[in-house]
N, C-alpha and C positions, 0 to 999 in steps of 0.2 A: 487537763492542760488549760492554762489561761492564755489570753492573747499575748501577754508580755513574754511568756515562755516560747510561744510559737514564733514571735518576732526575732527572738535570739537564736533560734535554730535555723540551720540551712534547710529550707524546704524546696524541693524540686521534684520533678517527675522524670523518671528514667524511662525512656522509650527504647525498646530493643528494636533497632532498625533492621536487624538481620532476619526478623520474622515477617517483615512487610514484603508482600509479593508485588512486584511491579508488573503491570500489564503491558508486556511488550508485544507489538504486532510483528509477526514474522515478516521478514523481507520477501517481497513478491517481485520477481523479475519480470518486467514488461517491456523489454527492449526489442524483442523480435516477435514476428507473427506466431512463431511456434510457442513462445512464452505465453502469448495471449490465448492461444488455443488450449494450452494445458491448464491455464487458470480458469477458462470458461468451463472446461470439463470438470474441474474441481468444484466449482460453484454448482454445476448441474448435479453432481453426486451428492453435494451437501443438501440441495433442495430435495432430491429423491429420498434421502435418508432422514429428511425433516430436521436436519441440524440448523438450517436457516429457513425462515419463511419464504414462500414462493415469491411474494411481492418484493422482498429484499433481493433475492437472487436474480429476479428479472431486471431490476435496476442495475445490479452489478454487471450482469452480462451486457446490458445496453452500454454502459460506460466502457467496458472492455472492448466492445465492438467499435466504439468511437476511437479509442486509442489505436486499435488495429487499423482503422481507416487512415489515421494520421501517419502511422508508420508506412503504410502503402504509398500515400501521397508524397511523403518525404523521399522514399526510395525512387519513385517515378520522377520527382523533381531533380534529384541528383543525376539520374540517368539522362534526363533531357538536357541538363546543363552540360554534361560530358559530350553528348552528341552535337549540341550547338557549338561548343568550343572546337570540337574536331572538325566540324563543317566550316567554321570561320577560318581555320588555319589552312584549309585546302584552297581557299579562294585567292 
């Protein structure tokens, strides 16, 4: 085939998108302390079975612990606000 012949033909690449796997991260629920506990346990099991490196698991557990602290502080803050509101209405 010469260049003139190629220029006259429709040249395109057909990509089959049905075969492309998308890397979806599973949804991780982190709204309660119990959710955090379960995720920490999963990370621990993954480290023990060597599915993830220990240094990565340690970092994940640290972040999960920080999220857990924020949930606790948020809960304490809400309770304190309720008590303060209740106390102000009694005066």
